[in-house]
TIRO-2110 file (N, C-alpha, C; in Angstrom, 1 decimal):
// TIRO-2110
105.5, 59.5, 114.9, N, 1, A
104.5, 60.5, 114.4, CA, 1, A
103.9, 59.9, 113.1, C, 1, A
102.5, 60.0, 113.1, N, 2, A
101.8, 59.4, 112.0, CA, 2, A
101.5, 60.4, 110.9, C, 2, A
101.6, 61.7, 111.3, N, 3, A
101.3, 62.8, 110.3, CA, 3, A
99.8, 62.9, 110.1, C, 3, A
99.0, 62.4, 110.9, N, 4, A
97.5, 62.6, 110.8, CA, 4, A
96.9, 63.2, 112.1, C, 4, A
95.8, 63.8, 111.9, N, 5, A
95.1, 64.5, 113.0, CA, 5, A
94.1, 63.6, 113.6, C, 5, A
94.1, 63.4, 114.9, N, 6, A
93.1, 62.5, 115.6, CA, 6, A
91.7, 63.0, 115.3, C, 6, A
90.7, 62.1, 115.2, N, 7, A
89.4, 62.4, 114.8, CA, 7, A
88.7, 63.4, 115.8, C, 7, A
89.1, 63.3, 117.1, N, 8, A
88.5, 64.1, 118.1, CA, 8, A
88.9, 65.6, 117.9, C, 8, A
90.0, 65.9, 117.2, N, 9, A
90.4, 67.2, 116.9, CA, 9, A
89.6, 67.8, 115.7, C, 9, A
88.9, 66.9, 115.0, N, 10, A
88.2, 67.4, 113.7, CA, 10, A
86.8, 67.7, 114.0, C, 10, A
86.3, 67.5, 115.2, N, 11, A
84.9, 67.9, 115.5, CA, 11, A
84.8, 69.3, 116.0, C, 11, A
83.6, 69.9, 115.7, N, 12, A
83.4, 71.3, 116.1, CA, 12, A
82.0, 71.5, 116.5, C, 12, A
81.7, 72.4, 117.4, N, 13, A
80.4, 72.8, 117.8, CA, 13, A
80.0, 74.0, 117.0, C, 13, A
79.0, 73.8, 116.1, N, 14, A
78.6, 74.9, 115.1, CA, 14, A
77.4, 75.6, 115.6, C, 14, A
77.5, 77.0, 115.7, N, 15, A
76.5, 77.8, 116.1, CA, 15, A
76.1, 78.8, 114.9, C, 15, A
74.8, 78.8, 114.5, N, 16, A
74.5, 79.7, 113.4, CA, 16, A
74.3, 81.1, 114.0, C, 16, A
74.9, 82.1, 113.3, N, 17, A
74.8, 83.5, 113.7, CA, 17, A
74.3, 84.3, 112.5, C, 17, A
73.4, 85.3, 112.8, N, 18, A
72.9, 86.2, 111.8, CA, 18, A
74.1, 87.0, 111.2, C, 18, A
74.2, 87.2, 109.9, N, 19, A
75.2, 87.9, 109.3, CA, 19, A
75.1, 89.4, 109.7, C, 19, A
73.9, 89.9, 109.7, N, 20, A
73.7, 91.3, 110.1, CA, 20, A
72.3, 91.3, 110.8, C, 20, A
72.2, 92.3, 111.8, N, 21, A
71.0, 92.3, 112.6, CA, 21, A
69.7, 92.6, 111.8, C, 21, A
69.9, 93.3, 110.7, N, 22, A
68.7, 93.7, 109.9, CA, 22, A
68.3, 92.6, 108.9, C, 22, A
68.9, 91.4, 108.9, N, 23, A
68.6, 90.4, 108.0, CA, 23, A
67.4, 89.5, 108.5, C, 23, A
66.7, 88.8, 107.6, N, 24, A
65.6, 88.0, 107.9, CA, 24, A
66.0, 86.8, 108.7, C, 24, A
65.6, 86.6, 110.0, N, 25, A
66.0, 85.4, 110.7, CA, 25, A
65.3, 84.1, 110.2, C, 25, A
64.2, 84.3, 109.4, N, 26, A
63.6, 83.1, 108.9, CA, 26, A
64.3, 82.5, 107.6, C, 26, A
65.2, 83.3, 107.0, N, 27, A
65.9, 82.9, 105.8, CA, 27, A
67.2, 82.3, 106.2, C, 27, A
67.5, 81.1, 105.8, N, 28, A
68.7, 80.3, 106.2, CA, 28, A
69.9, 81.0, 105.6, C, 28, A
69.8, 81.8, 104.5, N, 29, A
70.9, 82.5, 103.9, CA, 29, A
71.4, 83.7, 104.7, C, 29, A
70.6, 84.1, 105.7, N, 30, A
70.9, 85.2, 106.6, CA, 30, A
72.0, 84.8, 107.6, C, 30, A
72.3, 83.5, 107.7, N, 31, A
73.2, 83.0, 108.8, CA, 31, A
74.5, 82.6, 108.3, C, 31, A
75.5, 82.7, 109.2, N, 32, A
76.8, 82.2, 108.9, CA, 32, A
77.2, 81.2, 110.0, C, 32, A
77.9, 80.2, 109.7, N, 33, A
78.3, 79.2, 110.8, CA, 33, A
79.5, 79.7, 111.6, C, 33, A
79.4, 79.6, 112.9, N, 34, A
80.5, 79.8, 113.8, CA, 34, A
81.0, 78.5, 114.3, C, 34, A
82.2, 78.1, 114.1, N, 35, A
82.7, 76.8, 114.6, CA, 35, A
83.6, 77.0, 115.8, C, 35, A
83.2, 76.3, 116.9, N, 36, A
84.0, 76.3, 118.1, CA, 36, A
84.8, 74.9, 118.1, C, 36, A
86.1, 75.0, 118.0, N, 37, A
86.9, 73.8, 118.0, CA, 37, A
87.4, 73.4, 119.4, C, 37, A
87.7, 72.2, 119.6, N, 38, A
88.3, 71.8, 120.9, CA, 38, A
89.6, 72.6, 121.2, C, 38, A
89.9, 72.8, 122.4, N, 39, A
91.2, 73.6, 122.8, CA, 39, A
92.4, 72.8, 122.3, C, 39, A
92.4, 71.5, 122.4, N, 40, A
93.6, 70.8, 121.9, CA, 40, A
93.8, 70.9, 120.4, C, 40, A
92.7, 71.1, 119.7, N, 41, A
92.7, 71.3, 118.2, CA, 41, A
93.4, 72.6, 117.9, C, 41, A
93.0, 73.7, 118.6, N, 42, A
93.6, 75.0, 118.4, CA, 42, A
95.0, 75.0, 118.8, C, 42, A
95.4, 74.3, 119.8, N, 43, A
96.8, 74.2, 120.2, CA, 43, A
97.7, 73.6, 119.1, C, 43, A
97.1, 72.5, 118.6, N, 44, A
97.8, 71.8, 117.5, CA, 44, A
97.9, 72.7, 116.3, C, 44, A
96.9, 73.4, 116.0, N, 45, A
96.9, 74.3, 114.8, CA, 45, A
98.0, 75.4, 115.0, C, 45, A
98.1, 75.9, 116.2, N, 46, A
99.2, 76.9, 116.4, CA, 46, A
100.6, 76.3, 116.3, C, 46, A
100.7, 75.1, 116.9, N, 47, A
102.1, 74.5, 116.7, CA, 47, A
102.4, 74.2, 115.3, C, 47, A
101.5, 73.8, 114.5, N, 48, A
101.8, 73.5, 113.1, CA, 48, A
102.1, 74.8, 112.4, C, 48, A
101.3, 75.8, 112.7, N, 49, A
101.5, 77.2, 112.0, CA, 49, A
102.8, 77.7, 112.3, C, 49, A
103.3, 77.6, 113.6, N, 50, A
104.6, 78.1, 114.0, CA, 50, A
105.7, 77.3, 113.3, C, 50, A
105.6, 76.0, 113.2, N, 51, A
106.6, 75.2, 112.4, CA, 51, A
106.6, 75.6, 111.0, C, 51, A
105.5, 75.8, 110.4, N, 52, A
105.4, 76.1, 109.0, CA, 52, A
106.0, 77.5, 108.7, C, 52, A
105.7, 78.5, 109.6, N, 53, A
106.3, 79.8, 109.4, CA, 53, A
107.8, 79.8, 109.6, C, 53, A
108.3, 79.0, 110.5, N, 54, A
109.7, 78.9, 110.7, CA, 54, A
110.4, 78.4, 109.4, C, 54, A
109.8, 77.3, 108.9, N, 55, A
110.3, 76.7, 107.6, CA, 55, A
110.3, 77.7, 106.5, C, 55, A
109.1, 78.4, 106.3, N, 56, A
109.0, 79.4, 105.2, CA, 56, A
110.0, 80.5, 105.4, C, 56, A
110.1, 81.0, 106.6, N, 57, A
111.1, 82.1, 106.8, CA, 57, A
112.5, 81.7, 106.6, C, 57, A
112.8, 80.5, 107.1, N, 58, A
114.2, 80.0, 107.0, CA, 58, A
114.7, 79.8, 105.6, C, 58, A
113.8, 79.4, 104.7, N, 59, A
114.1, 79.2, 103.3, CA, 59, A
113.7, 80.3, 102.4, C, 59, A
113.2, 81.4, 103.0, N, 60, A
112.8, 82.6, 102.2, CA, 60, A
111.8, 82.3, 101.1, C, 60, A
110.7, 81.6, 101.5, N, 61, A
109.7, 81.2, 100.6, CA, 61, A
108.6, 82.2, 100.4, C, 61, A
108.5, 83.2, 101.2, N, 62, A
107.5, 84.3, 101.1, CA, 62, A
108.1, 85.4, 100.3, C, 62, A
107.3, 86.1, 99.4, N, 63, A
107.8, 87.3, 98.7, CA, 63, A
108.3, 88.3, 99.7, C, 63, A
109.2, 89.1, 99.3, N, 64, A
109.8, 90.1, 100.2, CA, 64, A
108.8, 91.1, 100.8, C, 64, A
107.8, 91.5, 100.0, N, 65, A
106.9, 92.5, 100.5, CA, 65, A
105.5, 91.9, 100.9, C, 65, A
105.5, 90.6, 101.2, N, 66, A
104.3, 89.9, 101.7, CA, 66, A
104.1, 90.4, 103.1, C, 66, A
102.9, 90.9, 103.3, N, 67, A
102.5, 91.5, 104.7, CA, 67, A
101.8, 90.5, 105.5, C, 67, A
100.9, 89.7, 105.0, N, 68, A
100.1, 88.7, 105.8, CA, 68, A
101.0, 87.6, 106.3, C, 68, A
100.7, 87.1, 107.5, N, 69, A
101.3, 86.0, 108.1, CA, 69, A
102.7, 86.2, 108.5, C, 69, A
103.1, 87.4, 108.7, N, 70, A
104.5, 87.7, 109.0, CA, 70, A
104.6, 88.7, 110.2, C, 70, A
105.5, 88.4, 111.1, N, 71, A
105.7, 89.3, 112.3, CA, 71, A
106.3, 90.6, 111.8, C, 71, A
105.8, 91.7, 112.4, N, 72, A
106.3, 93.1, 112.1, CA, 72, A
105.9, 93.5, 110.7, C, 72, A
105.0, 92.9, 110.0, N, 73, A
104.4, 93.3, 108.7, CA, 73, A
102.9, 93.4, 108.9, C, 73, A
102.4, 94.5, 108.7, N, 74, A
101.0, 94.8, 108.9, CA, 74, A
100.4, 95.5, 107.7, C, 74, A
99.1, 95.8, 107.7, N, 75, A
98.5, 96.7, 106.7, CA, 75, A
99.2, 98.0, 106.7, C, 75, A
99.6, 98.5, 107.9, N, 76, A
100.2, 99.8, 108.0, CA, 76, A
101.5, 99.9, 107.3, C, 76, A
102.3, 98.8, 107.4, N, 77, A
103.6, 98.8, 106.7, CA, 77, A
103.4, 98.6, 105.2, C, 77, A
102.4, 97.9, 104.8, N, 78, A
102.1, 97.8, 103.4, CA, 78, A
101.6, 99.1, 102.8, C, 78, A
100.8, 99.8, 103.5, N, 79, A
100.4, 101.2, 103.0, CA, 79, A
101.5, 102.1, 103.0, C, 79, A
102.4, 102.1, 104.0, N, 80, A
103.6, 103.0, 104.0, CA, 80, A
104.5, 102.7, 102.8, C, 80, A
104.6, 101.4, 102.4, N, 81, A
105.4, 101.0, 101.3, CA, 81, A
104.8, 101.6, 100.0, C, 81, A
103.5, 101.5, 99.9, N, 82, A
102.8, 102.0, 98.7, CA, 82, A
103.0, 103.5, 98.6, C, 82, A
102.8, 104.2, 99.7, N, 83, A
102.9, 105.6, 99.7, CA, 83, A
104.3, 106.1, 99.5, C, 83, A
105.3, 105.4, 100.0, N, 84, A
106.7, 105.7, 99.7, CA, 84, A
107.0, 105.6, 98.3, C, 84, A
106.5, 104.5, 97.6, N, 85, A
106.7, 104.3, 96.2, CA, 85, A
106.1, 105.4, 95.4, C, 85, A
104.9, 105.8, 95.8, N, 86, A
104.2, 106.9, 95.1, CA, 86, A
104.9, 108.2, 95.2, C, 86, A
105.4, 108.5, 96.4, N, 87, A
106.2, 109.8, 96.6, CA, 87, A
107.5, 109.8, 95.8, C, 87, A
108.2, 108.6, 95.8, N, 88, A
109.4, 108.5, 95.0, CA, 88, A
109.2, 108.8, 93.5, C, 88, A
108.1, 108.2, 93.0, N, 89, A
107.8, 108.4, 91.6, CA, 89, A
107.4, 109.9, 91.3, C, 89, A
106.6, 110.5, 92.2, N, 90, A
106.2, 111.9, 92.1, CA, 90, A
107.4, 112.8, 92.2, C, 90, A
108.3, 112.5, 93.1, N, 91, A
109.5, 113.3, 93.3, CA, 91, A
110.4, 113.2, 92.1, C, 91, A
110.4, 112.1, 91.4, N, 92, A
111.2, 112.0, 90.2, CA, 92, A
110.6, 112.7, 89.0, C, 92, A
109.4, 113.2, 89.1, N, 93, A
108.7, 113.9, 88.0, CA, 93, A
107.9, 113.0, 87.1, C, 93, A
107.8, 111.7, 87.4, N, 94, A
107.0, 110.8, 86.6, CA, 94, A
105.6, 110.8, 87.1, C, 94, A
104.7, 110.3, 86.2, N, 95, A
103.3, 110.2, 86.5, CA, 95, A
103.1, 108.9, 87.2, C, 95, A
102.3, 108.9, 88.3, N, 96, A
102.1, 107.7, 89.1, CA, 96, A
100.6, 107.4, 89.1, C, 96, A
100.3, 106.1, 88.9, N, 97, A
98.9, 105.6, 89.1, CA, 97, A
99.0, 104.3, 89.8, C, 97, A
98.3, 104.3, 91.0, N, 98, A
98.3, 103.0, 91.8, CA, 98, A
96.9, 102.5, 91.7, C, 98, A
96.8, 101.2, 91.6, N, 99, A
95.5, 100.5, 91.6, CA, 99, A
95.5, 99.5, 92.7, C, 99, A
94.6, 99.6, 93.6, N, 100, A
94.5, 98.7, 94.8, CA, 100, A
93.2, 97.9, 94.6, C, 100, A
93.3, 96.6, 94.7, N, 101, A
92.1, 95.8, 94.6, CA, 101, A
92.1, 94.7, 95.6, C, 101, A
91.1, 94.7, 96.5, N, 102, A
90.9, 93.7, 97.5, CA, 102, A
89.5, 93.2, 97.5, C, 102, A
89.0, 92.8, 96.5, N, 103, A
87.6, 92.3, 96.4, CA, 103, A
86.6, 93.4, 96.5, C, 103, A
85.7, 93.3, 97.4, N, 104, A
84.5, 94.2, 97.4, CA, 104, A
84.9, 95.6, 97.9, C, 104, A
86.1, 95.8, 98.6, N, 105, A
86.4, 97.1, 99.1, CA, 105, A
87.4, 97.9, 98.2, C, 105, A
87.5, 97.5, 96.9, N, 106, A
88.4, 98.2, 96.1, CA, 106, A
88.0, 99.6, 95.8, C, 106, A
86.8, 99.9, 95.8, N, 107, A
86.3, 101.3, 95.5, CA, 107, A
86.8, 102.2, 96.7, C, 107, A
86.6, 101.7, 97.9, N, 108, A
87.0, 102.4, 99.1, CA, 108, A
88.5, 102.7, 99.1, C, 108, A
89.3, 101.6, 98.7, N, 109, A
90.7, 101.8, 98.7, CA, 109, A
91.2, 102.8, 97.7, C, 109, A
90.6, 102.8, 96.5, N, 110, A
91.0, 103.8, 95.5, CA, 110, A
90.6, 105.2, 96.0, C, 110, A
89.4, 105.3, 96.6, N, 111, A
89.0, 106.6, 97.1, CA, 111, A
89.9, 107.1, 98.2, C, 111, A
90.3, 106.1, 99.1, N, 112, A
91.2, 106.5, 100.2, CA, 112, A
92.5, 106.9, 99.7, C, 112, A
93.0, 106.2, 98.6, N, 113, A
94.3, 106.6, 98.1, CA, 113, A
94.3, 107.9, 97.5, C, 113, A
93.2, 108.3, 96.8, N, 114, A
93.1, 109.6, 96.2, CA, 114, A
93.1, 110.7, 97.3, C, 114, A
92.4, 110.4, 98.4, N, 115, A
92.4, 111.3, 99.5, CA, 115, A
93.8, 111.5, 100.1, C, 115, A
94.5, 110.3, 100.3, N, 116, A
95.8, 110.4, 100.8, CA, 116, A
96.8, 111.2, 99.9, C, 116, A
96.6, 111.0, 98.6, N, 117, A
97.5, 111.8, 97.7, CA, 117, A
97.2, 113.3, 97.8, C, 117, A
95.9, 113.6, 97.8, N, 118, A
95.5, 115.0, 97.9, CA, 118, A
96.0, 115.6, 99.2, C, 118, A
95.9, 114.8, 100.3, N, 119, A
96.4, 115.3, 101.6, CA, 119, A
97.9, 115.5, 101.6, C, 119, A
98.6, 114.5, 101.0, N, 120, A
100.1, 114.7, 100.8, CA, 120, A
100.5, 115.9, 100.0, C, 120, A
99.7, 116.1, 99.0, N, 121, A
100.0, 117.3, 98.1, CA, 121, A
99.8, 118.6, 98.9, C, 121, A
98.8, 118.7, 99.7, N, 122, A
98.6, 119.9, 100.5, CA, 122, A
99.7, 120.0, 101.7, C, 122, A
100.1, 118.9, 102.2, N, 123, A
101.1, 118.9, 103.3, CA, 123, A
102.5, 119.3, 102.8, C, 123, A
102.7, 119.0, 101.5, N, 124, A
104.1, 119.2, 101.0, CA, 124, A
104.3, 120.7, 100.5, C, 124, A
103.2, 121.4, 100.5, N, 125, A
103.3, 122.8, 100.0, CA, 125, A
104.0, 123.7, 101.0, C, 125, A
END
């Protein structure tokens, strides 16, 4: 094994796609590139990803509550963990403030969290 990827696996067929249908098709900034890779390249990518994940899991290299790139860990399990932590703090009588930040959607997440807390408050009555 040489540890290198053959050149044929590194080529892609690139198709420009409009980001949104209401954007100006004459403006190059309105497009995003879609890369179609050869099937063999995708198979190699999956094999390497599987080997890497096995290694990372075997040696415990991911944080315990890491949700991405793990089997049986999803955004739902991450949200359940956060909500469980919030409820435990509230039940203990302490004040709880959670701040969720994921780039541009942070405002939605904070709003959704406030809605969830309000809903939980009404459900617990």
